[in-house]
N, C-alpha and C positions, 0 to 999 in steps of 0.2 A: 507609491509604494516605496518602502525603505529598501535599502541595499541588503540587508540581512535575509529577508526572505528569498530574494532573488539567489543569494548565495547558497541558501539552504536547498532550494530547487535545484541548482547546479549540482550540489554534492549528492542529492536523492538520485538524480540522473546519474552520476558517476557509480553510485552504489548498485542500482539496477543494471547498468551497462556491464558491470564486473560479474554479476550473477549471469546475465544472458551471454557474456563470452564463453562461460564454461560450457554452454549448450551450443555454441557456434551462431548465435543469434546476433543480429545487428545491434549496435549501441543505440541510446537513446539520449536526448538531451532537452535541456530546459527550452520552451517555446518563449522567445523573446518579445512577446507581446503584452502590453499592460491592458487591462480593463477587459479581458476576455471571461466569458463564462465557462469555458470548457476546460480542459486538461492543462496543467503546467508542464507536462513532459510529453516529448513526442511519442508517437505509438509505433512501435515496430512489429513483427510477425507475431510476437508473444500475444499482442492484443489487449495490454493493460492500458487502461485510460486513467491516469494517475493526476490527482489533484493534491497539491502539498499545502498542508495547514500548519504554519509555524506561528504559534501563539503561546503567550504566557498562561492563558486560560485553558491549554489543553488538559483534559482531566488526569490529575495525578494517579487516580485508580487504573487508568489505562496504562500510564507510563511506567510507573513503578512497581512492577511484579516481578515475581521469582520465574523468570521466563525458561531457565533452565528446567525447572520442575514442571511448570505448565505446559511449555511448548506452545500451544495456541489455546486462546481464551475465547470463549463464547460470551458475548455480552449482548442480551437482546436478540436481535436477529442478525448480527454480525460477528465476524471472526477478527481477531486481532492477533499480529505476531509482529516482533521487531523485524526490521529489515535484515539485521545480522543473522537472524535464525530462519529468514524466508525459504532459503534453498533447501535447508535441511528438514524444516517442519512441514512445509507446504508442497514444494516441488519434489521433493524426494520421500518425504514421510507419510506414515498412515496414522499417525499419532492422534488419538480422540481429543477434541477440545476440552479443556476445563472451564464449565459453567461459573460466572460469577454473578451475583446479584446487584448489578449496577448497570444502568443504561443513562448515557449522557445525551440529554435533549439537544445541546449544541452540536454534538458529533453527528446525531441522527439527522439534524437539518442539513448540515454540511453532505453528508451522505445521500439524502434524498435528493439533493440538488445535483450532485455528481451523477448519480445513478439516472437520474432523469435525463440529463444531457447525453448520456452514453446510449440510453434507450432510443432517444430522438435522433442520434447523429451516428453510432457506431454500434447497432443492435447486437452485432455478434461478438463483441469485445466485452472485457471484464472491468467494471467499475472498481476503483480503488481510491481511497484517500491515505495520505500518509500525515501522521500527527507528529509534530516536532515542538519541543520546548526550547526556547532559546538557550544556549550554552549546553544543550544535551548532545553528546555524541551522535552523529548521523545514524549510526549502525544501531542505535537505541530507539529511534523513531518508529513509531508503530504504523504498519500496513493495515488498514481496515478493509475487509472485503466480504463478499456474501458466502454463506456457507455452501449453498448449491452450486457455486462456482469452483469450489475446492477441487472435486473430483474431476471435471473437464480439464482444469488446469493442469492437475497432476498428471493425467494421461497425456495431454498434449506434450508436456516436457519430458515424460517417458519416451514419446516419439522422437523428440529433438536430440535425445542421447543416443539413438541408435544410428 
């Protein structure tokens, strides 16, 4: 594995840790093991099982959107939101997703693999993948998760705020 993806994993963990800190949750970090099939980021009490994909071939359609306008996008069976808006649009917000007519087979395969791992190993947690293109700011990386996980995640974080 090249150094760049590990650096990206570290920075994704830092971004999620900043979000978690606002709710009084433990930070997360990159899991320093090569060749595993599970998550790249440690799992804290939020229950996010995160796999980071830093690839040139991440779909531009998912990466380059007007996120201020759309908030969350629904593409096929998943929701997408940049890390920098995850707190506002997913954890705090009730904004309805904007559907787009594009589904990436590659992202669907990554997603199915991660979700299968979560189902087999941490069934009460939430599968997520983070899509990152090299040289893209980490905050613009896209979090991919399931629509039916959105409400439980939102409710869980409402309890963390109390």
